[in-house]
Structure formats: structure tokens, C-alpha cells
PLY file of the C-alpha trace (Angstrom):
ply
format ascii 1.0
element vertex 401
property float x
property float y
property float z
element edge 400
property int vertex1
property int vertex2
end_header
-2.14 5.86 3.73
0.29 3.40 4.98
2.92 4.83 7.35
5.75 2.78 6.65
5.35 1.70 10.52
4.07 -1.29 11.60
5.01 -5.17 11.55
4.95 -8.09 9.34
2.91 -10.91 10.86
2.71 -13.56 8.10
4.00 -14.68 4.72
1.50 -16.15 2.44
2.93 -17.51 -0.79
6.16 -15.63 -0.55
4.30 -12.19 -0.29
5.01 -10.34 3.70
1.89 -9.60 5.15
2.74 -6.47 6.90
0.05 -4.75 9.36
0.68 -0.75 9.75
-0.15 0.60 13.24
-2.99 2.96 12.21
-4.91 -0.28 11.86
-5.69 -0.31 15.61
-7.25 2.73 15.34
-9.88 1.19 13.00
-9.91 -2.04 14.26
-10.52 -0.17 17.95
-13.16 1.94 16.43
-15.14 -0.48 14.58
-15.29 -2.55 18.09
-16.64 0.61 20.01
-19.11 1.19 17.43
-20.49 -2.49 17.58
-19.85 -3.25 21.17
-21.93 0.23 21.86
-24.07 0.29 19.37
-25.23 -2.46 17.19
-24.86 -5.35 19.47
-26.62 -4.04 22.48
-29.38 -3.37 19.78
-29.41 -6.86 18.84
-28.48 -8.68 21.71
-29.81 -6.68 24.70
-29.40 -10.02 27.02
-25.93 -10.47 26.03
-23.21 -9.62 28.84
-20.75 -6.62 27.83
-17.75 -9.51 27.98
-19.82 -11.21 24.85
-20.84 -8.25 23.13
-16.94 -6.99 23.02
-15.47 -10.21 22.30
-17.93 -10.40 19.52
-17.35 -6.87 18.67
-13.31 -7.48 18.10
-14.14 -10.32 16.56
-16.21 -9.22 14.25
-13.71 -6.49 13.40
-10.44 -8.80 12.72
-12.72 -11.14 10.48
-13.13 -7.74 8.55
-9.96 -6.97 8.13
-8.97 -10.57 7.41
-11.72 -10.15 4.44
-10.04 -7.48 2.60
-6.27 -9.35 3.21
-8.39 -11.83 1.11
-9.55 -9.34 -1.29
-5.77 -8.11 -1.72
-4.76 -11.29 -2.25
-7.10 -11.63 -5.09
-5.11 -8.92 -6.92
-1.96 -10.27 -5.87
-2.70 -13.52 -7.25
-3.56 -12.06 -10.50
-0.98 -10.01 -10.83
1.39 -13.05 -10.43
-0.36 -14.77 -13.18
-0.28 -12.15 -15.26
3.68 -12.01 -14.86
3.98 -8.94 -12.14
5.54 -9.13 -8.70
4.15 -8.57 -5.25
6.20 -7.84 -2.74
3.51 -7.59 0.02
0.48 -6.66 1.36
-0.51 -3.46 3.66
-3.61 -3.82 6.06
-3.96 -0.20 7.28
-6.88 2.42 8.61
-8.33 2.53 4.86
-8.39 -0.82 3.93
-5.74 -2.92 2.19
-2.65 -2.30 -0.36
-1.20 -4.94 -2.73
2.42 -3.59 -3.46
2.52 -4.81 -7.01
6.00 -4.43 -8.62
5.12 -2.89 -11.78
2.62 -1.91 -13.74
-0.27 -3.88 -15.74
1.72 -4.62 -19.17
-1.54 -4.66 -20.95
-5.00 -3.16 -20.39
-6.45 -6.65 -20.60
-4.22 -7.91 -17.39
-5.18 -4.17 -15.56
-9.13 -5.22 -16.42
-8.57 -8.77 -14.82
-6.50 -7.29 -11.88
-9.01 -4.84 -10.54
-12.36 -6.68 -10.91
-10.32 -9.45 -8.94
-10.90 -7.62 -5.49
-14.25 -6.63 -5.57
-15.60 -9.81 -6.93
-13.89 -11.59 -4.04
-15.50 -9.32 -1.34
-18.96 -10.05 -2.65
-18.47 -13.56 -3.00
-17.36 -13.56 0.72
-20.57 -11.20 1.53
-22.61 -14.15 0.08
-21.07 -16.52 1.46
-21.27 -15.49 5.22
-25.26 -14.63 4.12
-25.28 -18.20 2.90
-23.88 -19.85 6.17
-26.23 -17.95 8.03
-29.12 -19.37 6.46
-27.70 -22.65 5.82
-27.51 -23.13 9.67
-31.21 -22.89 9.58
-31.22 -19.44 10.40
-33.68 -17.14 8.26
-32.36 -14.33 7.49
-34.13 -11.39 8.56
-35.90 -8.58 7.07
-37.61 -5.73 9.28
-39.93 -5.63 12.03
-40.31 -6.83 15.05
-39.98 -10.05 13.80
-36.86 -9.47 12.45
-35.73 -7.82 15.45
-36.25 -11.43 17.48
-34.80 -13.47 14.82
-31.33 -11.72 15.63
-31.50 -11.92 19.37
-31.62 -15.46 18.75
-28.90 -15.78 16.86
-25.63 -17.07 18.50
-22.24 -15.38 18.20
-20.89 -16.91 15.19
-23.78 -16.56 12.81
-24.11 -12.67 14.40
-20.67 -12.26 13.17
-21.28 -13.80 9.83
-24.72 -11.79 9.57
-22.49 -8.34 10.21
-20.13 -9.58 7.74
-21.96 -10.57 4.89
-23.39 -7.04 3.94
-20.52 -5.29 4.92
-18.03 -7.24 2.51
-20.88 -6.69 -0.33
-20.73 -2.65 0.48
-16.86 -3.39 0.55
-16.92 -4.82 -2.96
-19.42 -2.62 -4.06
-17.65 0.86 -3.00
-14.44 -0.20 -4.63
-16.41 -0.14 -8.63
-16.72 3.53 -7.64
-15.40 4.51 -10.70
-12.38 7.03 -9.47
-8.66 5.79 -9.34
-6.95 4.40 -7.33
-10.40 2.40 -6.31
-10.70 -0.91 -7.88
-13.55 0.78 -10.06
-11.14 3.51 -11.06
-8.69 0.82 -12.48
-11.54 -0.77 -14.21
-12.31 2.86 -16.01
-8.47 3.06 -17.06
-8.28 -0.57 -18.31
-11.43 0.53 -20.89
-9.73 4.09 -21.45
-6.46 2.42 -22.08
-8.15 0.22 -24.65
-9.79 2.86 -26.29
-6.81 5.28 -26.49
-3.99 3.41 -26.43
-1.98 6.05 -24.08
-1.79 4.32 -20.54
-1.12 8.51 -18.88
-4.44 9.52 -20.98
-6.31 7.04 -19.19
-4.77 7.19 -15.83
-5.45 11.25 -16.40
-8.93 10.84 -16.97
-9.27 7.48 -13.89
-7.45 10.05 -11.72
-9.79 13.00 -12.16
-12.52 10.83 -11.44
-10.90 9.80 -8.52
-10.36 13.51 -7.25
-13.94 14.00 -8.05
-14.62 11.22 -6.00
-12.67 12.19 -2.96
-14.48 15.43 -3.11
-17.82 14.37 -3.45
-17.03 12.01 -0.26
-15.95 15.23 1.98
-18.80 17.10 0.91
-20.93 14.51 2.12
-18.68 14.14 5.45
-18.94 17.60 5.84
-22.77 17.48 5.10
-23.40 14.87 7.92
-21.35 16.49 10.53
-23.13 19.46 10.57
-26.56 17.16 10.71
-27.61 17.58 6.75
-29.63 14.29 5.43
-27.41 12.26 3.02
-28.94 8.84 1.83
-27.48 5.43 2.27
-24.24 6.97 4.15
-25.78 7.28 8.05
-25.80 10.06 10.31
-23.50 11.43 12.97
-20.58 13.49 13.67
-18.03 10.56 13.55
-19.50 9.22 10.29
-19.01 12.61 8.88
-15.31 12.71 9.96
-14.69 9.70 8.66
-16.09 10.49 5.22
-14.05 13.61 5.09
-10.69 11.52 5.81
-11.77 8.83 3.26
-12.23 11.38 0.49
-8.95 13.12 1.55
-7.30 10.04 1.28
-8.54 8.95 -2.22
-7.88 12.92 -3.96
-4.43 12.26 -2.65
-3.82 9.32 -4.12
-5.72 9.75 -7.05
-3.34 12.47 -7.90
-0.21 11.02 -6.76
-1.16 7.64 -8.86
-1.03 10.10 -11.86
2.01 11.80 -11.07
3.56 8.62 -10.41
3.07 7.09 -14.26
4.06 10.45 -15.52
7.68 9.74 -13.43
7.79 5.99 -14.66
7.66 6.93 -18.41
9.78 9.92 -18.20
12.56 7.37 -16.37
12.00 4.48 -18.77
13.90 5.59 -21.60
16.80 6.41 -19.21
19.19 3.56 -18.26
20.67 3.79 -14.95
24.35 4.46 -16.22
23.35 8.04 -17.36
21.96 8.86 -13.97
24.63 6.85 -11.80
27.31 8.37 -9.48
30.65 7.15 -10.36
33.04 9.34 -8.21
32.62 8.12 -4.81
35.03 7.07 -1.83
35.22 3.59 -1.42
36.46 2.22 2.06
38.18 -1.10 2.74
36.47 -3.33 5.38
39.36 -2.66 8.24
38.98 0.85 8.32
38.29 2.23 11.98
34.45 3.59 12.03
35.90 6.79 13.90
38.50 7.47 11.29
35.60 7.14 8.63
33.17 9.43 10.42
36.32 11.92 11.80
38.37 12.06 8.30
35.83 11.24 5.50
32.13 12.00 6.24
32.79 15.84 6.09
35.44 15.55 3.35
32.91 13.79 0.84
29.68 14.74 1.36
28.68 11.18 1.03
25.87 9.71 3.09
26.44 6.05 1.59
30.23 4.72 1.27
30.81 1.58 -0.25
32.77 -1.35 0.56
35.37 -2.76 -0.88
38.66 -5.04 -1.00
41.02 -5.83 -4.08
38.34 -4.09 -6.43
35.29 -6.85 -4.86
32.01 -5.25 -3.70
31.25 -6.10 0.27
28.89 -4.11 0.92
27.82 -0.49 2.04
27.79 1.28 5.36
25.06 4.12 5.60
25.14 7.03 7.88
21.99 6.00 9.28
23.18 3.14 10.41
26.28 4.41 11.77
24.19 7.28 13.98
22.34 4.63 15.50
25.42 3.54 17.63
26.67 5.67 20.28
29.93 7.57 19.50
31.61 6.01 22.28
31.44 2.79 20.49
33.08 3.86 17.08
36.68 3.71 17.68
35.76 -0.31 18.50
34.43 -0.65 15.31
35.57 -0.86 11.80
33.54 -0.92 8.75
33.42 -4.35 8.04
31.59 -4.38 11.82
28.40 -2.00 11.05
28.13 -2.56 6.63
25.24 -4.20 5.41
26.59 -7.14 3.32
26.17 -6.75 -0.49
24.14 -9.98 -0.61
21.53 -8.31 1.77
21.16 -5.12 -0.37
18.69 -4.45 -3.17
20.93 -3.42 -6.37
20.59 -2.20 -10.30
22.39 -2.83 -13.66
23.63 -0.32 -15.35
21.65 -0.77 -18.18
18.26 -0.80 -16.42
15.56 1.66 -16.88
16.03 4.43 -14.47
12.30 3.48 -13.50
13.35 0.25 -11.92
15.92 1.88 -10.00
13.38 4.20 -8.55
10.79 1.34 -8.44
13.16 -0.39 -5.94
14.17 2.47 -3.88
10.46 2.61 -3.20
10.13 -0.89 -2.33
13.36 -1.43 0.32
12.51 2.48 1.33
15.90 3.45 0.83
17.87 6.65 -0.58
20.35 4.93 -3.04
20.74 1.45 -4.58
24.34 -0.13 -5.69
25.10 -0.67 -9.21
27.09 -3.65 -9.84
27.90 -5.68 -12.67
29.71 -9.12 -12.46
30.17 -8.61 -8.60
31.89 -5.10 -8.70
30.40 -1.92 -7.92
29.47 0.23 -11.06
28.17 3.45 -9.10
25.53 4.53 -7.05
21.72 5.63 -7.87
20.61 8.05 -5.77
17.05 8.92 -5.39
18.02 13.22 -5.19
19.59 12.28 -8.37
16.86 10.69 -9.91
14.86 13.61 -9.02
17.06 15.89 -10.49
17.29 14.32 -13.74
13.45 14.96 -13.85
13.70 18.18 -13.10
16.43 19.00 -15.59
14.48 16.98 -18.56
10.91 18.39 -17.54
9.86 15.25 -17.14
5.73 16.52 -16.86
6.05 17.34 -20.47
7.27 14.12 -21.43
5.39 12.71 -25.10
2.15 10.25 -24.22
3.14 6.91 -25.58
0.48 4.58 -26.69
0.53 1.20 -25.24
-1.08 -1.79 -26.75
0 1
1 2
2 3
3 4
4 5
5 6
6 7
7 8
8 9
9 10
10 11
11 12
12 13
13 14
14 15
15 16
16 17
17 18
18 19
19 20
20 21
21 22
22 23
23 24
24 25
25 26
26 27
27 28
28 29
29 30
30 31
31 32
32 33
33 34
34 35
35 36
36 37
37 38
38 39
39 40
40 41
41 42
42 43
43 44
44 45
45 46
46 47
47 48
48 49
49 50
50 51
51 52
52 53
53 54
54 55
55 56
56 57
57 58
58 59
59 60
60 61
61 62
62 63
63 64
64 65
65 66
66 67
67 68
68 69
69 70
70 71
71 72
72 73
73 74
74 75
75 76
76 77
77 78
78 79
79 80
80 81
81 82
82 83
83 84
84 85
85 86
86 87
87 88
88 89
89 90
90 91
91 92
92 93
93 94
94 95
95 96
96 97
97 98
98 99
99 100
100 101
101 102
102 103
103 104
104 105
105 106
106 107
107 108
108 109
109 110
110 111
111 112
112 113
113 114
114 115
115 116
116 117
117 118
118 119
119 120
120 121
121 122
122 123
123 124
124 125
125 126
126 127
127 128
128 129
129 130
130 131
131 132
132 133
133 134
134 135
135 136
136 137
137 138
138 139
139 140
140 141
141 142
142 143
143 144
144 145
145 146
146 147
147 148
148 149
149 150
150 151
151 152
152 153
153 154
154 155
155 156
156 157
157 158
158 159
159 160
160 161
161 162
162 163
163 164
164 165
165 166
166 167
167 168
168 169
169 170
170 171
171 172
172 173
173 174
174 175
175 176
176 177
177 178
178 179
179 180
180 181
181 182
182 183
183 184
184 185
185 186
186 187
187 188
188 189
189 190
190 191
191 192
192 193
193 194
194 195
195 196
196 197
197 198
198 199
199 200
200 201
201 202
202 203
203 204
204 205
205 206
206 207
207 208
208 209
209 210
210 211
211 212
212 213
213 214
214 215
215 216
216 217
217 218
218 219
219 220
220 221
221 222
222 223
223 224
224 225
225 226
226 227
227 228
228 229
229 230
230 231
231 232
232 233
233 234
234 235
235 236
236 237
237 238
238 239
239 240
240 241
241 242
242 243
243 244
244 245
245 246
246 247
247 248
248 249
249 250
250 251
251 252
252 253
253 254
254 255
255 256
256 257
257 258
258 259
259 260
260 261
261 262
262 263
263 264
264 265
265 266
266 267
267 268
268 269
269 270
270 271
271 272
272 273
273 274
274 275
275 276
276 277
277 278
278 279
279 280
280 281
281 282
282 283
283 284
284 285
285 286
286 287
287 288
288 289
289 290
290 291
291 292
292 293
293 294
294 295
295 296
296 297
297 298
298 299
299 300
300 301
301 302
302 303
303 304
304 305
305 306
306 307
307 308
308 309
309 310
310 311
311 312
312 313
313 314
314 315
315 316
316 317
317 318
318 319
319 320
320 321
321 322
322 323
323 324
324 325
325 326
326 327
327 328
328 329
329 330
330 331
331 332
332 333
333 334
334 335
335 336
336 337
337 338
338 339
339 340
340 341
341 342
342 343
343 344
344 345
345 346
346 347
347 348
348 349
349 350
350 351
351 352
352 353
353 354
354 355
355 356
356 357
357 358
358 359
359 360
360 361
361 362
362 363
363 364
364 365
365 366
366 367
367 368
368 369
369 370
370 371
371 372
372 373
373 374
374 375
375 376
376 377
377 378
378 379
379 380
380 381
381 382
382 383
383 384
384 385
385 386
386 387
387 388
388 389
389 390
390 391
391 392
392 393
393 394
394 395
395 396
396 397
397 398
398 399
399 400
């Protein structure tokens, strides 16, 4: 799953494209597999340099097609009125970070189908391009091998990329949440039951079953037992185990997120936020803040105010990134995060919105503001504490049209 580490490589229509470092591992493995296995079989006369160049290009083209798959989800999400903050590419594929759940089962259904349909179309387009360039698509036998040997590098990439994308689209249609097919299943169950949580519970259970089946298939392959359609060898087996483990955990986590979101939907931020806070002026020396206020208050974030106006937030983790020797020469204004750079929430918003923004920004607290003034801070630990106290897992299911 995404580790939270990586780099942003582009911005498309306002959506950040983030590459997780784990992507380097799978790009390397695909490149090694192609350069050391398939391409020598297809093109025994090619040089090592050419094989490696085509192998790396194929791996990068594959993840470019995954990006298009996720962009399809993002476009449909935006057309449905949902925000999309970024798309992350990582070792298990891609993930469009949609800021809220679909409002209707129809939106969920169309959004889920968009990615697989685009992947299949990409695959068919690759194969059609190869055929359009005058090369008959290979079938089986020696004639097929001779046909492949005659392909130039570009057509070789397309010939590999086409079936891979078709298989990607079909694999994603397996009815196990959070795969796209699992989201299709959830949309249909949602339409039948009117309950998002009940639909998610069933689709999530299906996702866990699919995950365990993949783990079992991976173990079988690793010990040499034949499993149709999924290849052979210890590396393929290990990969299936990892994919199955990821899917099983993602399915369970997705259901828990729906339960938590429902539990916090009817709770306003002002019921959970902290208002008794030590607020500091921008002119306060950092050394004074650390020596006199940090231990005494127990706060990990300090609002910065002047004449009642909220200016920013100074967090301990930002302070400790600077050498203690430098604290004497710095003021709070030098190290604070300005208010305009902070994600905020309003007192009357749902607590589920606060939790969502905490996750999006990967922070521990959010300022609660109204009219340019600070009303309080809402912390992740306060939200979790509220959930524990109110037995969130037992919140009655809601029916949604």
C-alpha cells in the first residue's frame, strides 16, 4: 500500500500525481522480467542494451496506463461533484484519492466501471495499433514466433502492453472490495438494500475472500503446484501472496472507514474540539516557548495570535527539525505555519469532514476557525476518543437513496 513517501511528478487538471517510492521496486521487477525472460525469447537477435531499453519503456508505459485508469475514476468523480486531491502510483497499482464517498449508488457504479473500461480500451487500442501498422497479430506456433521476432521496438511494447491492460481491466472487475468490481458489487447491493454500510460489509467480505484465495494460489505456485492462468515459479507465487494480503487488509480497512464516517457524520466539530488552549504571540522567542510552555501545557501545537487574530500554528515536530542551538535566535513568527497554508474546519461542520482533512494532509490536528478567529483545535486523538466512548461500531445503519 502507499507508504506516504515519494514525490509529486505532475499536476493534471489540478490533481497532484504522486509517485510512491515502492513503485521503483515493481518497475525494476517488470523490467528485469522482460529483459531477462520474455524479450530474449521474442527477439534473440537484439542486443542487451536494446532489450533493457524496451523493457524499461514497457514498464513505464504500463504505469502510464494505470495513471490513465485512475484519471478515468477521477474524471467521473468530479462529474459527480466529488473532489479528487491526488492520484498515487505505488507498487500495487494506483489509487485516486477521492475526498468523499459517492452520494448515490449510481455515481458509485459509473465511477467504478470507468477505470476497467478505460484499461480494456487501452489494451484493444494497443493491439489495433500493431495490426494497423501492417503486422498480423501472432497466434501460436513457429509462425507466431517468427512474426514477433520481426517486430520493431515500438510494436513490441504495444504487443506486450495490449494484453496486459486487458487483463488489468478484467482483474479489476473481480467482485471484491476495494477492487473496482467490488465497488460495482457495492453499488448494486446499495441499490437493493438502501444501506451503504450493509453493502460495504458484504462487498468487503467478498474482497477478503478474494484476498485469501490469491494468498492460497500464491502459496500453491510457490511450492510447485499448478494453478491455471496465473503462471508458475516462486516469484509469481510471492507476488500473488503480497497482492492477496494487500487486498484482504484493504477490504477490512475500507469497511471500518465507512463505519467511522457514518458515526461521525452526525457529530459537529464544536462538540469534539478543544477550546482550552495556550495561545502564543508571534514575537515569543522559540527558546521561551520550549522551556516554559511545552512541558507545562502538554500541547503539541500552539496557535499563534495577535490582537485576537489567528496568524498560524507552530507544531513541535517542526520545531524539533531545527537545531536547539538556533532556538535562541528565532521567534514563533519565524517557525510557524501561516494560517493561509493550513487546512481548517468550521465549528458546525461534521466531524467526519475533519477526519477526512486530517487524513488528506497527514496531520494530527486542524484549526477550527470562524470569521478569521480561532475557535479551537480538533485533534485526531480526540476524534478517536469520541468514537471509543460512543461505541462507534454499534451505530445503527443508515439508509441512503
